[in-house]
N, CA and C atoms as an extended XYZ file, in Angstrom:
195
Properties=species:S:1:pos:R:3:atomname:S:1:resname:S:1:resid:I:1 pbc="F F F"
N       -11.430      -23.492      -23.270 N   MET     1
C       -11.991      -22.454      -22.432 CA  MET     1
C       -11.795      -22.781      -20.953 C   MET     1
N       -11.930      -24.014      -20.586 N   VAL     2
C       -11.731      -24.418      -19.198 CA  VAL     2
C       -10.280      -24.199      -18.793 C   VAL     2
N        -9.373      -24.451      -19.710 N   LYS     3
C        -7.960      -24.281      -19.418 CA  LYS     3
C        -7.642      -22.822      -19.092 C   LYS     3
N        -8.224      -21.875      -19.818 N   ARG     4
C        -7.983      -20.454      -19.553 CA  ARG     4
C        -8.466      -20.056      -18.168 C   ARG     4
N        -9.625      -20.549      -17.760 N   LYS     5
C       -10.136      -20.234      -16.430 CA  LYS     5
C        -9.164      -20.725      -15.363 C   LYS     5
N        -8.624      -21.898      -15.547 N   ALA     6
C        -7.665      -22.439      -14.586 CA  ALA     6
C        -6.402      -21.592      -14.555 C   ALA     6
N        -5.934      -21.130      -15.715 N   GLU     7
C        -4.743      -20.284      -15.765 CA  GLU     7
C        -4.987      -18.964      -15.054 C   GLU     7
N        -6.162      -18.365      -15.271 N   ASN     8
C        -6.496      -17.112      -14.603 CA  ASN     8
C        -6.552      -17.295      -13.094 C   ASN     8
N        -7.089      -18.404      -12.651 N   LYS     9
C        -7.176      -18.664      -11.217 CA  LYS     9
C        -5.776      -18.793      -10.618 C   LYS     9
N        -4.863      -19.422      -11.323 N   LYS    10
C        -3.488      -19.539      -10.845 CA  LYS    10
C        -2.859      -18.167      -10.694 C   LYS    10
N        -3.084      -17.277      -11.644 N   LYS    11
C        -2.516      -15.933      -11.578 CA  LYS    11
C        -3.060      -15.168      -10.384 C   LYS    11
N        -4.358      -15.322      -10.089 N   GLU    12
C        -4.961      -14.616       -8.966 CA  GLU    12
C        -4.341      -15.048       -7.645 C   GLU    12
N        -4.156      -16.338       -7.451 N   THR    13
C        -3.659      -16.840       -6.176 CA  THR    13
C        -2.139      -16.795       -6.078 C   THR    13
N        -1.456      -16.576       -7.184 N   LYS    14
C         0.003      -16.609       -7.199 CA  LYS    14
C         0.615      -15.531       -6.309 C   LYS    14
N        -0.001      -14.358       -6.251 N   TYR    15
C         0.617      -13.235       -5.575 CA  TYR    15
C         0.137      -13.025       -4.140 C   TYR    15
N        -0.749      -13.859       -3.637 N   LYS    16
C        -1.189      -13.731       -2.254 CA  LYS    16
C        -0.106      -14.297       -1.346 C   LYS    16
N         0.222      -13.552       -0.303 N   ARG    17
C         1.276      -14.006        0.597 CA  ARG    17
C         0.732      -15.073        1.528 C   ARG    17
N         1.444      -16.151        1.620 N   ARG    18
C         1.034      -17.252        2.484 CA  ARG    18
C         2.239      -17.759        3.270 C   ARG    18
N         1.948      -18.333        4.421 N   THR    19
C         2.996      -18.921        5.245 CA  THR    19
C         3.347      -20.294        4.692 C   THR    19
N         4.315      -20.940        5.297 N   LYS    20
C         4.711      -22.279        4.854 CA  LYS    20
C         3.572      -23.279        5.015 C   LYS    20
N         2.713      -23.036        6.005 N   GLU    21
C         1.589      -23.936        6.249 CA  GLU    21
C         0.431      -23.687        5.284 C   GLU    21
N         0.533      -22.646        4.465 N   GLY    22
C        -0.509      -22.340        3.503 CA  GLY    22
C        -1.532      -21.333        3.997 C   GLY    22
N        -1.342      -20.828        5.206 N   LYS    23
C        -2.274      -19.837        5.747 CA  LYS    23
C        -1.896      -18.456        5.239 C   LYS    23
N        -2.897      -17.574        5.113 N   ARG    24
C        -2.618      -16.201        4.686 CA  ARG    24
C        -1.938      -15.451        5.808 C   ARG    24
N        -0.951      -14.631        5.448 N   GLU    25
C        -0.252      -13.831        6.451 CA  GLU    25
C        -1.145      -12.709        6.934 C   GLU    25
N        -1.046      -12.389        8.226 N   LYS    26
C        -1.776      -11.263        8.794 CA  LYS    26
C        -0.756      -10.197        9.166 C   LYS    26
N        -1.045       -8.929        8.866 N   PRO    27
C        -0.100       -7.868        9.226 CA  PRO    27
C         0.001       -7.714       10.739 C   PRO    27
N         1.194       -7.336       11.220 N   ASN    28
C         1.373       -7.130       12.652 CA  ASN    28
C         0.775       -5.791       13.069 C   ASN    28
N         0.831       -5.471       14.358 N   LYS    29
C         0.201       -4.256       14.890 CA  LYS    29
C         0.774       -2.995       14.262 C   LYS    29
N         2.088       -2.949       14.070 N   THR    30
C         2.733       -1.769       13.489 CA  THR    30
C         2.259       -1.541       12.057 C   THR    30
N         2.195       -2.607       11.286 N   THR    31
C         1.749       -2.501        9.901 CA  THR    31
C         0.285       -2.078        9.837 C   THR    31
N        -0.553       -2.664       10.703 N   LYS    32
C        -1.967       -2.288       10.737 CA  LYS    32
C        -2.126       -0.809       11.064 C   LYS    32
N        -1.348       -0.322       12.040 N   ALA    33
C        -1.420        1.092       12.428 CA  ALA    33
C        -0.973        1.995       11.281 C   ALA    33
N         0.084        1.597       10.568 N   ALA    34
C         0.585        2.396        9.442 CA  ALA    34
C        -0.442        2.449        8.311 C   ALA    34
N        -1.087        1.339        8.029 N   ILE    35
C        -2.117        1.301        6.989 CA  ILE    35
C        -3.292        2.189        7.383 C   ILE    35
N        -3.699        2.085        8.640 N   LYS    36
C        -4.819        2.894        9.132 CA  LYS    36
C        -4.489        4.386        9.038 C   LYS    36
N        -3.269        4.765        9.447 N   GLU    37
C        -2.850        6.167        9.380 CA  GLU    37
C        -2.776        6.648        7.931 C   GLU    37
N        -2.245        5.830        7.055 N   GLY    38
C        -2.160        6.189        5.640 CA  GLY    38
C        -3.530        6.411        5.027 C   GLY    38
N        -4.469        5.545        5.358 N   ASN    39
C        -5.836        5.714        4.855 CA  ASN    39
C        -6.473        6.982        5.409 C   ASN    39
N        -6.209        7.287        6.681 N   ARG    40
C        -6.752        8.495        7.300 CA  ARG    40
C        -6.199        9.735        6.603 C   ARG    40
N        -4.906        9.752        6.363 N   ILE    41
C        -4.267       10.894        5.699 CA  ILE    41
C        -4.768       11.025        4.260 C   ILE    41
N        -4.913        9.911        3.579 N   ALA    42
C        -5.333        9.937        2.175 CA  ALA    42
C        -6.763       10.438        2.003 C   ALA    42
N        -7.618       10.183        2.980 N   THR    43
C        -9.020       10.565        2.841 CA  THR    43
C        -9.357       11.897        3.497 C   THR    43
N        -8.462       12.463        4.307 N   ASN    44
C        -8.728       13.716        5.005 CA  ASN    44
C        -8.311       14.886        4.118 C   ASN    44
N        -9.277       15.699        3.729 N   LYS    45
C        -9.013       16.833        2.831 CA  LYS    45
C        -8.296       17.979        3.541 C   LYS    45
N        -8.309       18.012        4.873 N   GLU    46
C        -7.671       19.095        5.620 CA  GLU    46
C        -6.155       18.925        5.719 C   GLU    46
N        -5.668       17.725        5.500 N   ILE    47
C        -4.234       17.462        5.576 CA  ILE    47
C        -3.613       17.790        4.225 C   ILE    47
N        -2.620       18.696        4.243 N   LYS    48
C        -1.972       19.111        3.001 CA  LYS    48
C        -0.994       18.031        2.551 C   LYS    48
N        -1.029       17.737        1.287 N   GLY    49
C        -0.118       16.766        0.713 CA  GLY    49
C         0.788       17.423       -0.309 C   GLY    49
N         1.896       16.785       -0.618 N   SER    50
C         2.839       17.295       -1.613 CA  SER    50
C         2.927       16.294       -2.756 C   SER    50
N         3.098       16.823       -3.958 N   HIS    51
C         3.188       15.956       -5.129 CA  HIS    51
C         4.625       15.728       -5.582 C   HIS    51
N         5.573       16.439       -4.980 N   SER    52
C         6.974       16.246       -5.343 CA  SER    52
C         7.845       16.565       -4.127 C   SER    52
N         9.082       16.115       -4.167 N   LEU    53
C        10.007       16.403       -3.066 CA  LEU    53
C        10.325       17.885       -2.986 C   LEU    53
N        10.432       18.546       -4.131 N   ASP    54
C        10.700       19.990       -4.125 CA  ASP    54
C         9.560       20.752       -3.453 C   ASP    54
N         8.333       20.363       -3.743 N   GLU    55
C         7.168       20.999       -3.122 CA  GLU    55
C         7.162       20.747       -1.610 C   GLU    55
N         7.501       19.535       -1.204 N   LEU    56
C         7.558       19.203        0.220 CA  LEU    56
C         8.629       20.022        0.928 C   LEU    56
N         9.821       20.112        0.328 N   LYS    57
C        10.907       20.899        0.919 CA  LYS    57
C        10.503       22.361        1.057 C   LYS    57
N         9.838       22.896        0.044 N   LYS    58
C         9.389       24.285        0.076 CA  LYS    58
C         8.389       24.490        1.217 C   LYS    58
N         7.439       23.564        1.368 N   ASP    59
C         6.438       23.649        2.431 CA  ASP    59
C         7.067       23.552        3.816 C   ASP    59
N         8.153       22.796        3.926 N   LEU    60
C         8.835       22.637        5.214 CA  LEU    60
C         9.840       23.750        5.483 C   LEU    60
N        10.037       24.629        4.507 N   GLY    61
C        10.973       25.734        4.669 CA  GLY    61
C        12.420       25.326        4.494 C   GLY    61
N        12.642       24.247        3.775 N   LEU    62
C        14.001       23.775        3.518 CA  LEU    62
C        14.489       24.306        2.178 C   LEU    62
N        15.798       24.280        2.002 N   GLU    63
C        16.397       24.762        0.757 CA  GLU    63
C        16.081       23.802       -0.385 C   GLU    63
N        15.570       24.352       -1.480 N   VAL    64
C        15.251       23.557       -2.664 CA  VAL    64
C        16.410       23.662       -3.635 C   VAL    64
N        16.870       22.524       -4.143 N   ASP    65
C        18.009       22.503       -5.076 CA  ASP    65
C        17.691       23.186       -6.365 C   ASP    65
């Protein structure tokens, strides 16, 4: 049972991005701004979203294949 807990812990930490020194990476200003904008768009009900490229093209008035 102890062995399984250790294996699970390895899986959790395996995918965290770290620098060569072992520190966690911090996103730069551009990435932070993009994440913030994406969250704003995702949570704002007034902003229209599209579920497919054809729907997006139609909304933009472009020719749909």
